[in-house]
C-alpha positions in Angstrom: 113.0 -39.3 7.5 113.0 -43.1 7.4 115.4 -45.0 5.4 114.1 -47.0 2.4 115.8 -50.8 2.8 117.5 -52.4 0.0 117.7 -56.0 -0.5 120.1 -58.2 -2.2 118.1 -60.8 -4.2 118.9 -63.8 -6.3 115.9 -64.3 -8.9 115.5 -67.5 -11.0 112.8 -68.5 -13.7 112.5 -71.6 -15.8 109.4 -70.8 -18.0 107.1 -72.7 -20.9 109.9 -73.2 -23.5 112.2 -74.8 -21.1 115.0 -73.7 -23.0 116.9 -72.7 -19.7 117.5 -71.5 -16.3 117.4 -67.5 -15.7 119.3 -66.4 -13.1 119.4 -62.7 -12.0 121.3 -61.0 -8.9 119.7 -57.6 -8.3 119.2 -54.7 -5.7 115.9 -53.4 -4.7 113.9 -51.7 -2.3 111.0 -53.8 -4.2 109.0 -51.2 -5.0 111.0 -48.0 -6.7 114.5 -49.3 -7.1 116.1 -51.9 -9.1 119.5 -52.4 -9.9 120.6 -55.4 -11.7 124.1 -56.9 -10.9 124.4 -59.7 -12.7 122.4 -62.0 -15.0 122.6 -65.0 -17.0 120.5 -67.8 -18.4 122.3 -71.2 -18.1 120.7 -73.4 -21.2 119.3 -77.0 -20.3 120.8 -80.0 -22.7 118.5 -81.1 -25.2 118.7 -84.5 -22.8 117.2 -82.7 -19.7 114.8 -80.9 -21.6 113.2 -84.4 -23.3 113.4 -85.5 -19.9 111.6 -82.4 -18.8 108.9 -82.6 -21.2 108.0 -86.5 -20.6 107.4 -85.6 -16.9 104.9 -82.8 -18.5 103.6 -85.1 -20.3 102.7 -87.8 -17.5 100.9 -85.3 -15.8 98.9 -83.3 -18.8 98.3 -86.8 -21.1 97.9 -89.4 -18.8 94.7 -90.2 -17.4 96.3 -92.4 -14.1 96.3 -90.3 -11.0 99.6 -89.9 -10.6 101.9 -88.6 -7.6 103.8 -85.9 -9.7 106.0 -84.8 -6.2 108.0 -87.9 -6.8 109.6 -86.1 -10.5 110.6 -83.0 -8.2 113.8 -84.1 -7.0 114.5 -84.0 -10.5 114.3 -80.2 -11.0 115.3 -79.3 -7.7 118.6 -80.6 -7.8 119.0 -78.9 -11.4 118.0 -75.9 -9.5 120.6 -75.9 -6.8 123.2 -76.8 -9.6 123.1 -73.6 -11.7 122.3 -71.7 -8.4 125.9 -72.9 -7.2 127.3 -72.4 -10.3 125.9 -68.6 -10.9 127.0 -67.7 -7.1 130.6 -69.1 -8.2 130.8 -68.2 -11.4 130.1 -64.2 -10.2 131.7 -64.2 -6.8 128.9 -63.6 -5.2 128.8 -63.9 -1.2 126.1 -65.9 0.3 125.7 -64.2 3.7 124.8 -60.7 1.3 122.0 -62.2 -0.5 119.1 -61.5 2.0 116.7 -64.4 0.2 116.3 -66.4 -3.5 112.9 -66.0 -5.3 112.2 -69.4 -7.0 109.5 -69.4 -9.6 109.7 -73.2 -10.2 109.1 -75.4 -13.4 105.6 -75.6 -14.7 103.8 -78.4 -15.3 100.3 -77.8 -15.5 98.3 -74.3 -15.7 94.6 -74.0 -15.9 93.0 -70.9 -15.7 89.8 -72.7 -16.5 90.5 -74.9 -13.2 92.6 -72.4 -11.1 95.0 -75.0 -11.0 99.0 -74.6 -11.4 101.8 -77.0 -10.5 105.0 -76.3 -10.3 107.9 -78.4 -9.2 110.7 -77.2 -7.2 111.3 -77.6 -4.0 112.4 -74.0 -1.8 112.5 -76.4 1.4 115.3 -78.6 -0.7 116.7 -75.5 -2.1 116.9 -73.2 1.0 118.1 -75.9 3.5 121.0 -76.7 0.3 122.4 -73.2 0.2 121.2 -71.9 3.7 119.6 -69.0 2.3 116.0 -67.6 2.9 113.5 -68.8 0.1 110.4 -66.8 -1.4 108.6 -68.9 -4.0 104.9 -70.9 -4.3 104.0 -67.5 -6.2 101.5 -69.1 -8.3 99.3 -70.7 -5.9 98.9 -67.4 -3.8 98.1 -65.4 -6.9 95.5 -67.9 -7.7 93.9 -67.7 -4.2 93.8 -63.9 -4.6 91.9 -64.0 -7.5 94.5 -64.1 -10.4 95.5 -66.4 -12.9 98.6 -67.7 -11.7 101.6 -66.0 -13.0 101.8 -63.0 -10.9 105.6 -61.7 -11.4 105.7 -60.6 -15.0 102.7 -58.1 -14.1 104.4 -56.7 -11.5 107.6 -56.0 -13.3 105.8 -55.0 -16.2 104.0 -52.4 -13.9 107.5 -50.8 -12.7 108.7 -50.4 -16.2 105.2 -48.9 -17.5 105.6 -46.3 -14.6 108.9 -45.6 -16.2 108.4 -45.2 -19.7 104.6 -44.5 -20.2 101.3 -44.9 -18.2 98.9 -45.1 -21.0 100.5 -48.4 -22.4 100.4 -52.2 -22.2 103.1 -54.4 -22.6 102.6 -57.6 -24.4 104.8 -60.3 -23.6 105.5 -63.1 -26.1 107.0 -66.3 -24.5 106.1 -69.8 -24.2 102.3 -68.6 -23.7 101.7 -64.6 -24.4 100.3 -62.6 -21.9 99.4 -58.4 -21.6 99.6 -56.4 -18.6 98.1 -52.7 -18.6 97.4 -50.3 -16.2 93.8 -48.5 -15.6 92.7 -46.3 -12.8 95.5 -47.4 -10.9 94.7 -51.1 -11.2 96.8 -53.8 -12.4 95.4 -55.6 -15.2 96.8 -58.6 -16.7 96.1 -61.7 -18.5 97.2 -64.6 -20.5 96.0 -63.9 -24.1 97.0 -67.3 -26.0 99.8 -69.3 -26.9 103.2 -67.8 -27.8 106.3 -69.4 -28.8 105.9 -72.7 -27.1 103.9 -74.6 -30.2 106.4 -73.1 -32.9 109.1 -74.5 -31.0 107.6 -77.7 -30.2 107.2 -78.4 -34.3 110.8 -77.5 -34.9 111.7 -80.1 -32.5 109.3 -82.5 -33.9 110.4 -82.1 -38.0 113.6 -80.5 -37.9 115.2 -81.4 -34.3 116.2 -78.0 -34.0 114.6 -75.9 -30.8 113.8 -72.6 -32.4 113.0 -71.1 -35.8 116.2 -69.1 -35.6 115.3 -65.4 -37.5 111.8 -67.3 -38.6 114.0 -69.0 -41.9 111.2 -72.0 -42.0 108.2 -69.8 -41.6 109.7 -67.4 -44.3 109.5 -70.6 -46.6 106.3 -71.5 -46.0 102.9 -70.0 -47.3 100.5 -67.4 -45.9 96.7 -69.0 -45.6 94.1 -66.4 -45.8 91.3 -68.4 -45.0 92.7 -69.8 -41.7 93.8 -66.4 -40.5 90.5 -64.8 -41.0 88.8 -68.0 -39.3 91.1 -66.9 -36.5 90.3 -63.5 -36.3 86.7 -63.9 -36.3 87.0 -66.4 -32.9 88.7 -63.8 -31.5 88.0 -60.7 -32.3 
């Protein structure tokens, strides 16, 4: 009887909402068993978020060809700082961590052009923390025919196998995506904008990071004409 190896893993992720860095320390066999040991989100300051937005805008709206990698240390150093904070706060023994999974900060993503750029140097994080790093998930997914965001899909599949196989999961983050399994085949893709547009509007008009409890949206009036036009375009 073979013994299934279990790994101790730290996973980090900063989404398109840029509200903070999610850190999770788990034990897993990589397939059927997962146990969450510790997890926490470390919120970014408004100053840091504004700098991130400037970096993203420089790449997405600047017509000149620029070397975006010169901004990478700004993001890498923040990752290192927070991972160290997470390890110290929860008294995690470094020698017990098999590896850290790093999903960097996305600054450009295009399904049409099959291109995704994330900043956060795995090599520098590994050198600083002396723990093995696994990263570059998006590029590898695109090379294998995906849309460049594989992590959520496999986690959703893990949940679907435990909850209900004839079901789908819709994840509304900064960008919305769907995951479902058909004939044992995993199918997942982006389905449109999520909270990022609303968050941007809230910050632009009210200097708030998000619309808590939908209080501002609730004050508005429904535009049926706009809704019908939207439904024509997507259905």
